N, C-alpha and C positions, 0 to 999 in steps of 0.2 A: 654102714651108718643107718640110723633110724629112718632117714628120708629116702633111702636108696630107690624104693619103688616109684618115686615121684620125679626122678631126674628127667630132663627134657629129652626129646628124641635123638638129638645129636649128642653123642657121648664124647666128652673131652678126650678120653683115652684114644679113641679112634683117630681124631684129628692130630693130637699131639704125637702119637706114635708114628703116623705117616711122616710128619714133619721132621721128627728127630732122627728117624732111620734113613732119610734120604734128603739131607740138606743140600741145597744147590749153591754153587759159588757165584759171586757177582761177576759181571762182565763189563769191562771198558768204561769209558766216560762219554760225555756228550760229543757228538760229531760236529760237522761244520754246516749242516743244513740250516736254513732259516726256520724259525719256530712255527709261526702260524701264518696262514693265508698264502703259502708259497705256491705259485703256479707251476704246473708241470711243463717241462721242456718238450717240444714236439718230438715224437718218436720214442719217448722214454716210457718203459713199461711201468705199470702201476705197482706200487708196493702194497702187499696184502697184510693187514694187521687184524688180529682177532680180538674180540671183546665178548666175554661172558657176563651175564647180568641177572639180577633180580629186579632192579629198577635201573633206568626209567621204564615206565609202562610201555607196552607195545605201540600204541598210537603215538606216544611222545617220542619214542626212539626212532620211529620212521621219519618224523620231521627233522629230528636232530641229525640223523645219519645223512639225509639228503642235503642239509645245509652244510655239514662238515665236508662232504665230498664235493659240493659245489665250490667251496672255498679252497679245497685241496684236491684238485683233479688228478694228481699223481698218486693218490692213495685210495685203495679199495678197503673199506671198513666192513669186516665180516662180523655180524652180530649173532649171538646165540643166547636165547632166553632160557635160563635153567629152571626157574620156578621161584618159590619164596626163598627168603634169605638163608634158612637153615639148609635147604637142599643145595643152594648155591655154594655155601662154604664147605659143605661136605665134598661136593664135586671138585671144587677148587683145590682142596687139600690133596685129593687123589691125582688131579691133573698136574699140579706143581711138583709133587713128589716123584711122579713118573716122567717128568720132562715134557709133558704134553699140554701144559696150561696155556692160558691166553696171553697175548702180548700186553693188553690193557687189563689191569687188575682193579676191579671195583672193591672197595675196602671200607670198613668201619674203623674209626679211631679207637684206641684203647685196647681192650683184650684181644680183639681179632687182629689188629695191625701188629701188635707185639707177637702174637702167635705166628704170623706169616712174615715177620720182619726179615728173615734171612733170604727170602725170595724177592725182596723189593729193592729196586735200584735207588740209591740216594738221588734225590731230585734237586737238591740245593744248587749244584752247578748249572743245571738247565734253567732254573728260575733266575739266577743271577745273570746268566748270559742273555736271556730273552727279555726280562723285565727291568734289568739294571739295578743300580744301588737304590736302597729304600723300597724294594719291591714288596716287603712284608706289609707296608702301610696300605697296600691295595686290598687287603683282606680284613675282615672283621677280627678283632683281637682274640676273642674266645675260640674262633675257628683255627687260628694259627697255634694258639696255646695247646689245643687238643691234638693238633697234627704233630706237635713236637713230643707227644707222649712216647713216640717210638724213636726219638732222637732228634738232635738239632740239625742233622743232615737231611731232614724231611724225606722220610721214606714214603710219605703220602702228602698230597696237596689237597686242600679243602674243596669240596664240590657243592655242599649245601647243608643247611642246618635243620634239625628237627627239635621241636619243643614237646615235652611230655610231662605228665599225662594231660590229655584234654578229653573231656566228656562231650561227645557229639550227641545232640538231642534233636528230636523231631519237632520242628517249630509249629506245625499244624496242631499236634496234640497239646503242646504247651499253651498255645493260644486258645484252644477249645476250652480248657479248664482254667484259664487265666493264671497260668503258672509262669514264674520267672526263674531264670537261672539262679540256683541257690548259692548263698555266700557262706552259710554255716551248716554244720552237720545236722542240726535239728530241722533246718529248712529242706535239706535233701531228704531226710526221712519223711517229712510231711508230703513232699512231692510223690514219693513212692507209695505212701498210703492213699493219696488221692487217686493215683493211676490204678492201684490195685482195686479200689472201690468202684471207680467209674469205667475202667477198661479191663474187665476180667479176662478178655481174650488175649491181652498182651502177656508176653513172658515177663514175670515179675523181676524187678531189679535191673541193675545196669549190666549190659552185656560185656563180658570180658572173656577173652580166649585164654583162660588160665592154663590150658594145656601147653601154651607157649610161655616158657619161663620169662621171656623179656616183657610180656604183658603184665606179669605180677611185679617184676622189678620196677617198672615205670611208676606204678602206684606207690610201692614201698619207698622209693627214693623221695617222692614228694612228701610222704608221711614223715620220714626222717628229717626232711628239710623244715618241717613245721616243729617237730619235737625238739630238735637240736641241730640247727644248720651246721654243716661241715663235719659232723661226727663220722659219717660213712667214709669220707676222704681220709680222716685221721686214722680210722680203724684199718682200712685196706693198706695203709702204709706203716702200720705198727706203732703209731704214735699214741694210741690208746687201745685197749682190748675190745674185741667185738662184744665181750660180755659186760661192757659198760652199761649202767642202768638206763641211760638214755636210749641206747640201741635196743635193749630189751623192751623198753616202752614202745618203740617204733614197731617192733615185731608184734607186740600185743595189740596195737592199733590195727595192723594189717589183719590179724585174726578176728578182731571185733567187727571190722567191716564185712567180713565173710559171715560171721555168726549172726549179725544183725540183719542179714538179708539184703545188704546194699548191692551186692553182686548177685547175678542170676544163679539159681540152683544148678548144681552139676557143672559148674563152669570149668572144672578140671578136665571134663571130657571133650571140650571143644577148642580147636585152634581159632585164632582171629580170622584167618583167611582159609577158605571162603565162608565158613559157617556163620560166624558172628556178624560179619559184614552183610551177608545175604539176609540174615534175620532182621537186621536194621533196615536195609533197603526195601525189604518186603513188608515193612510196617508191623512186624511182630515184636520189635523191641523199640521202646521209646528213647533209650539212651544206650550208648556203648562207649567204652574206654579205649581211646586210641591216642593219636598224636597229631601234630600240626600238619603232617603230610596230607591229611584229608581236607585241608583247605582247597586242594586241587580239585576236589569234587564239588566245590561250592562256587565255582566261577561260571561266567556266562558261556564259556567254551563247552562245559559239560551239561548245561541245561538242556533237557529233552533227550539226553543220551540214555542208553540202557544202564549206564552206571549211576544215573541220577536218581535220587530219592526225593521225597517232599522237601520243601525248604527246611534248612537245618541251621543250627547254631552251635556254639561251643562254650564251655566254661571249664575252669581249672578245678582241681580237687578242692572242695569246700574246706573252710577252717575247722579243724578237729579239736584243737586245744586252745584255751582262751588266749594264751600268750603267743601262739603260733601265727606265722604269716603265711598266707597262701603263696605258693611258689611253684616253680617248674624246674625241670632239669633240661639241659640242652646238650646236643651232641652233633658233631659232624657226621651225619647219618650216611653220607656217601663221600668218601675221599678217594682220590685217584692215585693209583700206583702203577709202576712199570715193572714187568717181569724182567729180572736182571739177566735172563738168558735170551731175551728177545733179540732178533737179528735186524730189527727195524726201529731202533730206539728213537731216532729223531722223528720218525713218523708217529710213533706212540706219543712222544712229547707234544707234538702238534695237536693231537686230540686232547690231551690233558689240558694244554693251554686254552684250547677252544672251550672246554667245559668249565674251566676254573675262572678265567677272566675274559674270555672271548664271547662271541655271539651265542655259543651254547649256554653259557651262564645266564645271559639275558633271557633266552627262550625258555629255559627250563625252570628257572626260579621266579622270573618276572611275569611271564605269560602263562606257562603251564602250571606253575605253583606246586610242583611236586614236593620241593623243599624250599625253605626260606633262604635268601641269598647269603652266601659266605663272602662274596665280593663286596667291599665296602661301598662302592659307588652304585650298586644296584638296589633299587627300592621297588616295592610292589605297589602298583597303582590300585587303590581301592575300587576304582571304576570297573575293574574286571570281575568283581564279585557279583553274584547273581541277585542279591536282594539286601534288605536292611540287616537282617540277622546275620547274613554271611559277611557283610562289611564289618559289623560289630565284632564278629569272630576274628577276622583278620586284625582289626585294630587292637583288640584285647590281647591276641597272641604276640604281636609285635611289642606291645607295651610290657608284657611279662618278660619277653626276651631281653628287653633293654633294662628292666628295673628289678625283676624278682626271680633271678636265677639262683638256685641254692647250690648247684653243683653240676657235675657231668652226669649224663644219662648212662654212660658206659663205665664199668669198673675197668681198671687198667690191666689186671691179670686174669687170664682165662680161668684158672682154677678157682679163684674166689668168686668170680661171676657165676660159674656153673654151680658152685655150692649154694650161692644165694638163690638161684632159680629153684634148686631142689628143696631148700628149707622153706621157702615161701609156699611152694606147692604142698609140702607136707603139713605146714600149719593150716592151710586151707582145708586139708583132708582130715584134720584132727589127729594127725599122726604123731606130732610132737608138740611140746610147749614152747612159748617164746624163749624161755631160758635155755632149752635144748637147742633151739635154732641158733641162738647167739653162741653157744658153746661149739656147735658144729662149724660155724664161721671161723671162730678162733682156732680151732684145730686145723682147719685148712690153711690158715695164715701161717701157723707154726710149722707146717710141713713143707712150705714152699722151698 
């Protein structure tokens, strides 16, 4: 295809091939152990369960691991940090296909969960046994809806939500030049002009790690949500063609953002982590495109740490078209799964229950704020935020999550999602036209 040279680092063929050539069979059902907070009997050996991850972060995981093992002294939780998400999913594919994968499977809903579905234990029986009738009401509706993308038997249970895209900005620089978060495209262009004139040492434009296909996708889906809410969902399910004029217009707007210099030059050369984040934290970028998970860097817990940058705020993608509504997409950015070949399924379930509705959910989403809560009864206290702009960012993000969600951040099928990554990168590189991007998406759908 025309965009072949711009596909992301993880190739769909590698992962799909591993999965299709070595599918593993499911094992057993729930046993008779109590689900959460079960104390060990004297003299009983600890069960060892393994967990590979890209998140939680290392400091967060240490606290979570210690609390889980305190509540479950009969379990030894062995944690291995793999790297960023693409490295994690590549290693997970190899590990599961070879029978050496972890007991606890960190997952993303949609394309990835469907790709790995045959390795995941159905969790509905565990949830019903532990939480009883009506257990679904204990989760945020959209979190459960997305978890069911892989089936009503719940191959994954929600762990936390992410909202995208969010533009993170340096509050000191904005205050210095009396700039306010933009609401329209013209206001955004004005801010970039002021910064280019007054701060010539800054890298021009919004930082975006366009080498990562997901960073391009997050912005594109918000664009599509303004041009025509719901059209991406219709197209990926074949209810209208990807070549629909409204989707072509969304692709055109993505290209215009690049052509107008809204994003930094040579963005395709850089991943989000660590390069773009480092550029922002070091003060060489005034803005960067990320998501709500960076609210965790805006709390009092992170103030003064090496991860901390000057005071910062967030704003969603400005309004591009007169009739469009500013919007966000949302995803269960971490869902919990169980390896269906695990020999310690009840112990694995106790960890999932701890992180989904137990103390782990409170710690991670309420105090550490890596993700927004997927448990319905967990709310984030604005008092944990580091300052006024940070509190405003949290309040704005939650408001958009509750009122302005245009759809899911993740496409459901891996092949369409990988193609979307590639065509957006090719558009940014002037390799194809918006019409050709739409045609490539339609071709991928028809080949499924």
